[in-house]
mmCIF file as gemmi writes it, N, C-alpha and C atoms, coordinates in Angstrom:
data_model
loop_
_atom_site.group_PDB
_atom_site.id
_atom_site.type_symbol
_atom_site.label_atom_id
_atom_site.label_alt_id
_atom_site.label_comp_id
_atom_site.label_asym_id
_atom_site.label_entity_id
_atom_site.label_seq_id
_atom_site.pdbx_PDB_ins_code
_atom_site.Cartn_x
_atom_site.Cartn_y
_atom_site.Cartn_z
_atom_site.occupancy
_atom_site.B_iso_or_equiv
_atom_site.pdbx_formal_charge
_atom_site.auth_seq_id
_atom_site.auth_asym_id
_atom_site.pdbx_PDB_model_num
ATOM 1 N N . UNK Axp A 1 ? 84.517 117.406 119.262 1 0 ? 1 A 1
ATOM 2 C CA . UNK Axp A 1 ? 85.122 117.176 118.256 1 0 ? 1 A 1
ATOM 3 C C . UNK Axp A 1 ? 86.409 117.578 118.241 1 0 ? 1 A 1
ATOM 4 N N . UNK Axp A 2 ? 87.522 116.733 118.055 1 0 ? 2 A 1
ATOM 5 C CA . UNK Axp A 2 ? 88.896 117.43 118.078 1 0 ? 2 A 1
ATOM 6 C C . UNK Axp A 2 ? 89.508 117.156 116.426 1 0 ? 2 A 1
ATOM 7 N N . UNK Axp A 3 ? 90.699 117.813 116.781 1 0 ? 3 A 1
ATOM 8 C CA . UNK Axp A 3 ? 91.419 117.893 115.214 1 0 ? 3 A 1
ATOM 9 C C . UNK Axp A 3 ? 91.977 116.377 115.264 1 0 ? 3 A 1
ATOM 10 N N . UNK Axp A 4 ? 92.413 115.971 113.98 1 0 ? 4 A 1
ATOM 11 C CA . UNK Axp A 4 ? 93.046 114.859 113.556 1 0 ? 4 A 1
ATOM 12 C C . UNK Axp A 4 ? 94.317 114.96 112.997 1 0 ? 4 A 1
ATOM 13 N N . UNK Axp A 5 ? 95.215 114.444 112.97 1 0 ? 5 A 1
ATOM 14 C CA . UNK Axp A 5 ? 96.364 114.436 112.334 1 0 ? 5 A 1
ATOM 15 C C . UNK Axp A 5 ? 96.751 112.963 111.232 1 0 ? 5 A 1
ATOM 16 N N . UNK Axp A 6 ? 96.924 113.549 109.745 1 0 ? 6 A 1
ATOM 17 C CA . UNK Axp A 6 ? 96.629 112.813 108.898 1 0 ? 6 A 1
ATOM 18 C C . UNK Axp A 6 ? 98.19 112.195 108.115 1 0 ? 6 A 1
ATOM 19 N N . UNK Axp A 7 ? 98.248 111.322 107.465 1 0 ? 7 A 1
ATOM 20 C CA . UNK Axp A 7 ? 99.145 110.731 106.667 1 0 ? 7 A 1
ATOM 21 C C . UNK Axp A 7 ? 100.164 111.644 106.145 1 0 ? 7 A 1
ATOM 22 N N . UNK Axp A 8 ? 100.036 113.093 105.768 1 0 ? 8 A 1
ATOM 23 C CA . UNK Axp A 8 ? 101.2 113.504 105.49 1 0 ? 8 A 1
ATOM 24 C C . UNK Axp A 8 ? 101.919 114.085 106.565 1 0 ? 8 A 1
ATOM 25 N N . UNK Axp A 9 ? 101.696 113.738 107.642 1 0 ? 9 A 1
ATOM 26 C CA . UNK Axp A 9 ? 102.549 114.04 108.973 1 0 ? 9 A 1
ATOM 27 C C . UNK Axp A 9 ? 103.548 112.865 108.944 1 0 ? 9 A 1
ATOM 28 N N . UNK Axp A 10 ? 103.294 111.448 108.19 1 0 ? 10 A 1
ATOM 29 C CA . UNK Axp A 10 ? 104.454 110.311 108.408 1 0 ? 10 A 1
ATOM 30 C C . UNK Axp A 10 ? 105.569 111.089 107.667 1 0 ? 10 A 1
ATOM 31 N N . UNK Axp A 11 ? 105.478 111.597 106.541 1 0 ? 11 A 1
ATOM 32 C CA . UNK Axp A 11 ? 106.364 112.005 105.893 1 0 ? 11 A 1
ATOM 33 C C . UNK Axp A 11 ? 107.274 113.42 106.478 1 0 ? 11 A 1
ATOM 34 N N . UNK Axp A 12 ? 106.6 114.151 106.842 1 0 ? 12 A 1
ATOM 35 C CA . UNK Axp A 12 ? 107.266 115.367 107.808 1 0 ? 12 A 1
ATOM 36 C C . UNK Axp A 12 ? 107.647 115.308 108.986 1 0 ? 12 A 1
ATOM 37 N N . UNK Axp A 13 ? 106.725 115.183 109.864 1 0 ? 13 A 1
ATOM 38 C CA . UNK Axp A 13 ? 106.976 115.205 111.182 1 0 ? 13 A 1
ATOM 39 C C . UNK Axp A 13 ? 107.47 116.363 111.73 1 0 ? 13 A 1
ATOM 40 N N . UNK Axp A 14 ? 107.162 117.565 111.329 1 0 ? 14 A 1
ATOM 41 C CA . UNK Axp A 14 ? 108.012 118.906 111.776 1 0 ? 14 A 1
ATOM 42 C C . UNK Axp A 14 ? 107.88 118.915 112.887 1 0 ? 14 A 1
ATOM 43 N N . UNK Axp A 15 ? 106.506 118.995 113.832 1 0 ? 15 A 1
ATOM 44 C CA . UNK Axp A 15 ? 106.309 119.351 115.379 1 0 ? 15 A 1
ATOM 45 C C . UNK Axp A 15 ? 105.624 121.032 115.439 1 0 ? 15 A 1
ATOM 46 N N . UNK Axp A 16 ? 105.877 121.419 114.577 1 0 ? 16 A 1
ATOM 47 C CA . UNK Axp A 16 ? 105.235 122.649 114.722 1 0 ? 16 A 1
ATOM 48 C C . UNK Axp A 16 ? 103.911 122.951 115.498 1 0 ? 16 A 1
ATOM 49 N N . UNK Axp A 17 ? 103.35 121.94 115.031 1 0 ? 17 A 1
ATOM 50 C CA . UNK Axp A 17 ? 101.971 121.955 116.04 1 0 ? 17 A 1
ATOM 51 C C . UNK Axp A 17 ? 102.055 121.712 117.719 1 0 ? 17 A 1
ATOM 52 N N . UNK Axp A 18 ? 103.132 120.932 118.135 1 0 ? 18 A 1
ATOM 53 C CA . UNK Axp A 18 ? 103.279 120.861 119.307 1 0 ? 18 A 1
ATOM 54 C C . UNK Axp A 18 ? 103.737 121.948 119.85 1 0 ? 18 A 1
ATOM 55 N N . UNK Axp A 19 ? 104.483 122.809 119.3 1 0 ? 19 A 1
ATOM 56 C CA . UNK Axp A 19 ? 105.088 124.252 119.851 1 0 ? 19 A 1
ATOM 57 C C . UNK Axp A 19 ? 103.962 125.224 120.369 1 0 ? 19 A 1
ATOM 58 N N . UNK Axp A 20 ? 102.762 125.388 119.175 1 0 ? 20 A 1
ATOM 59 C CA . UNK Axp A 20 ? 101.592 126.118 119.508 1 0 ? 20 A 1
ATOM 60 C C . UNK Axp A 20 ? 100.393 125.619 120.26 1 0 ? 20 A 1
ATOM 61 N N . UNK Axp A 21 ? 100.57 124.346 120.723 1 0 ? 21 A 1
ATOM 62 C CA . UNK Axp A 21 ? 99.219 123.797 121.207 1 0 ? 21 A 1
ATOM 63 C C . UNK Axp A 21 ? 99.364 124.176 122.586 1 0 ? 21 A 1
ATOM 64 N N . UNK Axp A 22 ? 98.016 125.246 123.014 1 0 ? 22 A 1
ATOM 65 C CA . UNK Axp A 22 ? 98.005 125.823 124.335 1 0 ? 22 A 1
ATOM 66 C C . UNK Axp A 22 ? 97.503 124.75 125.285 1 0 ? 22 A 1
ATOM 67 N N . UNK Axp A 23 ? 97.119 123.53 124.978 1 0 ? 23 A 1
ATOM 68 C CA . UNK Axp A 23 ? 96.768 122.835 126.244 1 0 ? 23 A 1
ATOM 69 C C . UNK Axp A 23 ? 97.764 121.246 126.104 1 0 ? 23 A 1
ATOM 70 N N . UNK Axp A 24 ? 98.698 121.265 125.292 1 0 ? 24 A 1
ATOM 71 C CA . UNK Axp A 24 ? 99.994 120.243 124.995 1 0 ? 24 A 1
ATOM 72 C C . UNK Axp A 24 ? 99.075 118.626 125.002 1 0 ? 24 A 1
ATOM 73 N N . UNK Axp A 25 ? 98.133 118.802 124.04 1 0 ? 25 A 1
ATOM 74 C CA . UNK Axp A 25 ? 97.459 117.613 123.466 1 0 ? 25 A 1
ATOM 75 C C . UNK Axp A 25 ? 98.017 116.836 122.272 1 0 ? 25 A 1
ATOM 76 N N . UNK Axp A 26 ? 99.066 117.193 121.902 1 0 ? 26 A 1
ATOM 77 C CA . UNK Axp A 26 ? 99.451 116.738 120.783 1 0 ? 26 A 1
ATOM 78 C C . UNK Axp A 26 ? 101.13 116.042 121.164 1 0 ? 26 A 1
ATOM 79 N N . UNK Axp A 27 ? 100.888 114.823 120.981 1 0 ? 27 A 1
ATOM 80 C CA . UNK Axp A 27 ? 102.097 113.898 121.445 1 0 ? 27 A 1
ATOM 81 C C . UNK Axp A 27 ? 102.871 113.159 120.346 1 0 ? 27 A 1
ATOM 82 N N . UNK Axp A 28 ? 104.077 113.073 120.325 1 0 ? 28 A 1
ATOM 83 C CA . UNK Axp A 28 ? 104.792 112.361 119.405 1 0 ? 28 A 1
ATOM 84 C C . UNK Axp A 28 ? 104.739 110.941 119.393 1 0 ? 28 A 1
ATOM 85 N N . UNK Axp A 29 ? 104.45 110.135 118.239 1 0 ? 29 A 1
ATOM 86 C CA . UNK Axp A 29 ? 104.458 108.755 118.051 1 0 ? 29 A 1
ATOM 87 C C . UNK Axp A 29 ? 105.642 108.212 117.401 1 0 ? 29 A 1
ATOM 88 N N . UNK Axp A 30 ? 105.399 107.004 117.226 1 0 ? 30 A 1
ATOM 89 C CA . UNK Axp A 30 ? 107.082 106.427 116.471 1 0 ? 30 A 1
ATOM 90 C C . UNK Axp A 30 ? 107.193 107.185 114.92 1 0 ? 30 A 1
ATOM 91 N N . UNK Axp A 31 ? 106.136 107.357 114.401 1 0 ? 31 A 1
ATOM 92 C CA . UNK Axp A 31 ? 106.162 107.448 113.007 1 0 ? 31 A 1
ATOM 93 C C . UNK Axp A 31 ? 105.398 109.114 112.578 1 0 ? 31 A 1
ATOM 94 N N . UNK Axp A 32 ? 104.599 109.536 113.669 1 0 ? 32 A 1
ATOM 95 C CA . UNK Axp A 32 ? 103.84 111.016 113.321 1 0 ? 32 A 1
ATOM 96 C C . UNK Axp A 32 ? 103.501 111.232 114.552 1 0 ? 32 A 1
ATOM 97 N N . UNK Axp A 33 ? 102.666 112.396 114.574 1 0 ? 33 A 1
ATOM 98 C CA . UNK Axp A 33 ? 102.194 113.052 116.188 1 0 ? 33 A 1
ATOM 99 C C . UNK Axp A 33 ? 100.664 112.761 116.184 1 0 ? 33 A 1
ATOM 100 N N . UNK Axp A 34 ? 100.24 112.608 117.279 1 0 ? 34 A 1
ATOM 101 C CA . UNK Axp A 34 ? 98.942 112.573 117.215 1 0 ? 34 A 1
ATOM 102 C C . UNK Axp A 34 ? 98.181 113.355 118.253 1 0 ? 34 A 1
ATOM 103 N N . UNK Axp A 35 ? 97.09 113.848 118.137 1 0 ? 35 A 1
ATOM 104 C CA . UNK Axp A 35 ? 96.358 114.579 118.864 1 0 ? 35 A 1
ATOM 105 C C . UNK Axp A 35 ? 95.226 114.058 119.922 1 0 ? 35 A 1
ATOM 106 N N . UNK Axp A 36 ? 95.296 114.222 121.305 1 0 ? 36 A 1
ATOM 107 C CA . UNK Axp A 36 ? 94.5 113.527 122.332 1 0 ? 36 A 1
ATOM 108 C C . UNK Axp A 36 ? 93.284 114.26 121.927 1 0 ? 36 A 1
ATOM 109 N N . UNK Axp A 37 ? 92.086 112.998 121.55 1 0 ? 37 A 1
ATOM 110 C CA . UNK Axp A 37 ? 90.954 113.636 121.647 1 0 ? 37 A 1
ATOM 111 C C . UNK Axp A 37 ? 89.938 114.166 122.517 1 0 ? 37 A 1
ATOM 112 N N . UNK Axp A 38 ? 90.41 113.578 123.589 1 0 ? 38 A 1
ATOM 113 C CA . UNK Axp A 38 ? 89.941 114.242 125.098 1 0 ? 38 A 1
ATOM 114 C C . UNK Axp A 38 ? 90.311 115.305 125.653 1 0 ? 38 A 1
ATOM 115 N N . UNK Axp A 39 ? 91.525 115.753 125.229 1 0 ? 39 A 1
ATOM 116 C CA . UNK Axp A 39 ? 92.052 117.199 125.756 1 0 ? 39 A 1
ATOM 117 C C . UNK Axp A 39 ? 92.075 118.334 124.889 1 0 ? 39 A 1
ATOM 118 N N . UNK Axp A 40 ? 92.028 117.961 123.534 1 0 ? 40 A 1
ATOM 119 C CA . UNK Axp A 40 ? 91.881 119.054 122.261 1 0 ? 40 A 1
ATOM 120 C C . UNK Axp A 40 ? 90.933 119.77 122.704 1 0 ? 40 A 1
ATOM 121 N N . UNK Axp A 41 ? 91.01 121.355 122.371 1 0 ? 41 A 1
ATOM 122 C CA . UNK Axp A 41 ? 90.181 122.263 122.79 1 0 ? 41 A 1
ATOM 123 C C . UNK Axp A 41 ? 89.609 122.987 121.23 1 0 ? 41 A 1
ATOM 124 N N . UNK Axp A 42 ? 90.038 122.188 120.276 1 0 ? 42 A 1
ATOM 125 C CA . UNK Axp A 42 ? 89.177 122.783 118.72 1 0 ? 42 A 1
ATOM 126 C C . UNK Axp A 42 ? 89.747 124.308 118.648 1 0 ? 42 A 1
ATOM 127 N N . UNK Axp A 43 ? 91.068 124.614 119.194 1 0 ? 43 A 1
ATOM 128 C CA . UNK Axp A 43 ? 91.325 126.092 118.921 1 0 ? 43 A 1
ATOM 129 C C . UNK Axp A 43 ? 91.76 126.518 117.697 1 0 ? 43 A 1
ATOM 130 N N . UNK Axp A 44 ? 92.458 125.099 116.722 1 0 ? 44 A 1
ATOM 131 C CA . UNK Axp A 44 ? 92.927 125.373 115.556 1 0 ? 44 A 1
ATOM 132 C C . UNK Axp A 44 ? 94.56 125.666 115.132 1 0 ? 44 A 1
ATOM 133 N N . UNK Axp A 45 ? 94.793 126.055 116.279 1 0 ? 45 A 1
ATOM 134 C CA . UNK Axp A 45 ? 96.313 126.841 116.331 1 0 ? 45 A 1
ATOM 135 C C . UNK Axp A 45 ? 97.326 125.789 115.447 1 0 ? 45 A 1
ATOM 136 N N . UNK Axp A 46 ? 97.274 124.445 115.805 1 0 ? 46 A 1
ATOM 137 C CA . UNK Axp A 46 ? 97.979 123.33 115.066 1 0 ? 46 A 1
ATOM 138 C C . UNK Axp A 46 ? 97.544 123.395 113.956 1 0 ? 46 A 1
ATOM 139 N N . UNK Axp A 47 ? 96.617 123.422 113.222 1 0 ? 47 A 1
ATOM 140 C CA . UNK Axp A 47 ? 95.913 123.297 111.926 1 0 ? 47 A 1
ATOM 141 C C . UNK Axp A 47 ? 96.806 124.48 111.116 1 0 ? 47 A 1
ATOM 142 N N . UNK Axp A 48 ? 96.664 125.799 111.585 1 0 ? 48 A 1
ATOM 143 C CA . UNK Axp A 48 ? 96.878 126.775 110.723 1 0 ? 48 A 1
ATOM 144 C C . UNK Axp A 48 ? 98.813 126.92 110.917 1 0 ? 48 A 1
ATOM 145 N N . UNK Axp A 49 ? 99.49 126.03 111.692 1 0 ? 49 A 1
ATOM 146 C CA . UNK Axp A 49 ? 100.958 126.238 111.452 1 0 ? 49 A 1
ATOM 147 C C . UNK Axp A 49 ? 101.441 124.691 110.787 1 0 ? 49 A 1
ATOM 148 N N . UNK Axp A 50 ? 100.783 123.757 110.442 1 0 ? 50 A 1
ATOM 149 C CA . UNK Axp A 50 ? 101.296 122.64 109.609 1 0 ? 50 A 1
ATOM 150 C C . UNK Axp A 50 ? 101.686 122.742 108.649 1 0 ? 50 A 1
ATOM 151 N N . UNK Axp A 51 ? 103.009 122.47 108.393 1 0 ? 51 A 1
ATOM 152 C CA . UNK Axp A 51 ? 103.447 122.742 106.96 1 0 ? 51 A 1
ATOM 153 C C . UNK Axp A 51 ? 102.942 121.991 105.95 1 0 ? 51 A 1
ATOM 154 N N . UNK Axp A 52 ? 102.455 120.779 106.075 1 0 ? 52 A 1
ATOM 155 C CA . UNK Axp A 52 ? 102.225 119.62 105.01 1 0 ? 52 A 1
ATOM 156 C C . UNK Axp A 52 ? 100.884 119.506 104.871 1 0 ? 52 A 1
ATOM 157 N N . UNK Axp A 53 ? 100.013 120.384 105.656 1 0 ? 53 A 1
ATOM 158 C CA . UNK Axp A 53 ? 98.407 120.369 105.609 1 0 ? 53 A 1
ATOM 159 C C . UNK Axp A 53 ? 97.763 118.978 106.194 1 0 ? 53 A 1
ATOM 160 N N . UNK Axp A 54 ? 98.437 118.363 107.013 1 0 ? 54 A 1
ATOM 161 C CA . UNK Axp A 54 ? 98.039 117.03 107.63 1 0 ? 54 A 1
ATOM 162 C C . UNK Axp A 54 ? 97.039 117.165 108.648 1 0 ? 54 A 1
ATOM 163 N N . UNK Axp A 55 ? 96.38 118.154 109.364 1 0 ? 55 A 1
ATOM 164 C CA . UNK Axp A 55 ? 95.482 118.446 110.551 1 0 ? 55 A 1
ATOM 165 C C . UNK Axp A 55 ? 94.366 119.09 110.163 1 0 ? 55 A 1
ATOM 166 N N . UNK Axp A 56 ? 93.29 118.263 110.112 1 0 ? 56 A 1
ATOM 167 C CA . UNK Axp A 56 ? 91.709 118.945 109.966 1 0 ? 56 A 1
ATOM 168 C C . UNK Axp A 56 ? 90.996 118.453 111.23 1 0 ? 56 A 1
ATOM 169 N N . UNK Axp A 57 ? 89.979 119.224 111.127 1 0 ? 57 A 1
ATOM 170 C CA . UNK Axp A 57 ? 89.106 119.05 112.218 1 0 ? 57 A 1
ATOM 171 C C . UNK Axp A 57 ? 88.189 117.507 111.748 1 0 ? 57 A 1
ATOM 172 N N . UNK Axp A 58 ? 87.994 116.591 112.95 1 0 ? 58 A 1
ATOM 173 C CA . UNK Axp A 58 ? 87.566 115.164 112.839 1 0 ? 58 A 1
ATOM 174 C C . UNK Axp A 58 ? 86.166 115.212 111.544 1 0 ? 58 A 1
ATOM 175 N N . UNK Axp A 59 ? 85.594 115.687 111.49 1 0 ? 59 A 1
ATOM 176 C CA . UNK Axp A 59 ? 84.345 115.903 110.574 1 0 ? 59 A 1
ATOM 177 C C . UNK Axp A 59 ? 84.767 116.491 109.301 1 0 ? 59 A 1
ATOM 178 N N . UNK Axp A 60 ? 85.989 116.991 108.866 1 0 ? 60 A 1
ATOM 179 C CA . UNK Axp A 60 ? 86.524 117.31 107.922 1 0 ? 60 A 1
ATOM 180 C C . UNK Axp A 60 ? 87.724 116.728 107.315 1 0 ? 60 A 1
ATOM 181 N N . UNK Axp A 61 ? 87.968 115.346 107.757 1 0 ? 61 A 1
ATOM 182 C CA . UNK Axp A 61 ? 88.694 114.306 107.178 1 0 ? 61 A 1
ATOM 183 C C . UNK Axp A 61 ? 88.592 114.05 106.067 1 0 ? 61 A 1
ATOM 184 N N . UNK Axp A 62 ? 89.346 114.139 105.063 1 0 ? 62 A 1
ATOM 185 C CA . UNK Axp A 62 ? 89.209 113.402 103.624 1 0 ? 62 A 1
ATOM 186 C C . UNK Axp A 62 ? 88.642 112.057 103.837 1 0 ? 62 A 1
ATOM 187 N N . UNK Axp A 63 ? 87.879 111.552 103.227 1 0 ? 63 A 1
ATOM 188 C CA . UNK Axp A 63 ? 87.724 110.346 103.05 1 0 ? 63 A 1
ATOM 189 C C . UNK Axp A 63 ? 88.47 109.122 103.143 1 0 ? 63 A 1
ATOM 190 N N . UNK Axp A 64 ? 89.556 109.321 102.362 1 0 ? 64 A 1
ATOM 191 C CA . UNK Axp A 64 ? 90.62 108.52 102.173 1 0 ? 64 A 1
ATOM 192 C C . UNK Axp A 64 ? 91.644 108.25 103.528 1 0 ? 64 A 1
ATOM 193 N N . UNK Axp A 65 ? 91.578 109.564 104.173 1 0 ? 65 A 1
ATOM 194 C CA . UNK Axp A 65 ? 92.314 109.723 105.281 1 0 ? 65 A 1
ATOM 195 C C . UNK Axp A 65 ? 91.356 109.184 107.081 1 0 ? 65 A 1
ATOM 196 N N . UNK Axp A 66 ? 90.066 108.946 106.667 1 0 ? 66 A 1
ATOM 197 C CA . UNK Axp A 66 ? 89.541 108.271 107.687 1 0 ? 66 A 1
ATOM 198 C C . UNK Axp A 66 ? 90.158 107.733 108.885 1 0 ? 66 A 1
ATOM 199 N N . UNK Axp A 67 ? 90.957 106.433 108.44 1 0 ? 67 A 1
ATOM 200 C CA . UNK Axp A 67 ? 91.482 105.456 109.428 1 0 ? 67 A 1
ATOM 201 C C . UNK Axp A 67 ? 92.547 106.459 110.218 1 0 ? 67 A 1
ATOM 202 N N . UNK Axp A 68 ? 92.896 107.541 110.14 1 0 ? 68 A 1
ATOM 203 C CA . UNK Axp A 68 ? 93.694 108.197 111.213 1 0 ? 68 A 1
ATOM 204 C C . UNK Axp A 68 ? 92.897 108.686 112.078 1 0 ? 68 A 1
ATOM 205 N N . UNK Axp A 69 ? 91.325 108.702 112.055 1 0 ? 69 A 1
ATOM 206 C CA . UNK Axp A 69 ? 90.859 109.223 113.259 1 0 ? 69 A 1
ATOM 207 C C . UNK Axp A 69 ? 90.913 108.032 114.24 1 0 ? 69 A 1
ATOM 208 N N . UNK Axp A 70 ? 90.907 107.273 113.923 1 0 ? 70 A 1
ATOM 209 C CA . UNK Axp A 70 ? 90.776 105.768 114.706 1 0 ? 70 A 1
ATOM 210 C C . UNK Axp A 70 ? 92.313 105.651 115.146 1 0 ? 70 A 1
ATOM 211 N N . UNK Axp A 71 ? 93.05 105.956 114.337 1 0 ? 71 A 1
ATOM 212 C CA . UNK Axp A 71 ? 94.683 105.621 114.667 1 0 ? 71 A 1
ATOM 213 C C . UNK Axp A 71 ? 94.983 106.757 115.738 1 0 ? 71 A 1
ATOM 214 N N . UNK Axp A 72 ? 94.367 108.017 115.568 1 0 ? 72 A 1
ATOM 215 C CA . UNK Axp A 72 ? 94.725 108.923 116.803 1 0 ? 72 A 1
ATOM 216 C C . UNK Axp A 72 ? 93.918 108.319 118.076 1 0 ? 72 A 1
ATOM 217 N N . UNK Axp A 73 ? 92.838 108.207 118.123 1 0 ? 73 A 1
ATOM 218 C CA . UNK Axp A 73 ? 92.022 107.66 119.358 1 0 ? 73 A 1
ATOM 219 C C . UNK Axp A 73 ? 92.813 106.539 119.57 1 0 ? 73 A 1
ATOM 220 N N . UNK Axp A 74 ? 93.052 105.245 119.163 1 0 ? 74 A 1
ATOM 221 C CA . UNK Axp A 74 ? 93.889 104.009 119.728 1 0 ? 74 A 1
ATOM 222 C C . UNK Axp A 74 ? 95.135 104.704 120.307 1 0 ? 74 A 1
ATOM 223 N N . UNK Axp A 75 ? 95.823 105.332 119.783 1 0 ? 75 A 1
ATOM 224 C CA . UNK Axp A 75 ? 97.151 106.138 120.594 1 0 ? 75 A 1
ATOM 225 C C . UNK Axp A 75 ? 97.308 106.043 121.612 1 0 ? 75 A 1
ATOM 226 N N . UNK Axp A 76 ? 96.129 107.125 121.808 1 0 ? 76 A 1
ATOM 227 C CA . UNK Axp A 76 ? 96.043 107.794 123.435 1 0 ? 76 A 1
ATOM 228 C C . UNK Axp A 76 ? 95.332 106.524 124.545 1 0 ? 76 A 1
ATOM 229 N N . UNK Axp A 77 ? 94.66 105.465 123.819 1 0 ? 77 A 1
ATOM 230 C CA . UNK Axp A 77 ? 94.35 104.489 124.776 1 0 ? 77 A 1
ATOM 231 C C . UNK Axp A 77 ? 95.169 103.595 125.203 1 0 ? 77 A 1
ATOM 232 N N . UNK Axp A 78 ? 96.112 103.625 124.286 1 0 ? 78 A 1
ATOM 233 C CA . UNK Axp A 78 ? 97.357 102.649 124.646 1 0 ? 78 A 1
ATOM 234 C C . UNK Axp A 78 ? 98.277 103.487 125.874 1 0 ? 78 A 1
ATOM 235 N N . UNK Axp A 79 ? 98.226 104.639 125.982 1 0 ? 79 A 1
ATOM 236 C CA . UNK Axp A 79 ? 99.201 105.59 126.648 1 0 ? 79 A 1
ATOM 237 C C . UNK Axp A 79 ? 98.755 105.402 128.044 1 0 ? 79 A 1
């Protein structure tokens, strides 16, 4: 199970998460960052530094943010 970046990132897109990720699984998209679920090691480093609380474990994503689980997957299918 991977971490997922949700809608607050769209307004912020700060990037601290990219800097702390030990496996470089976070990539910048047009409007926000995305976490590659195949590379993420579930360390939680990104979640701890997110200034807008946009990062959740996949099974803890709030119901209103569930679409971002699939958006994260689709981003990496296109790369």
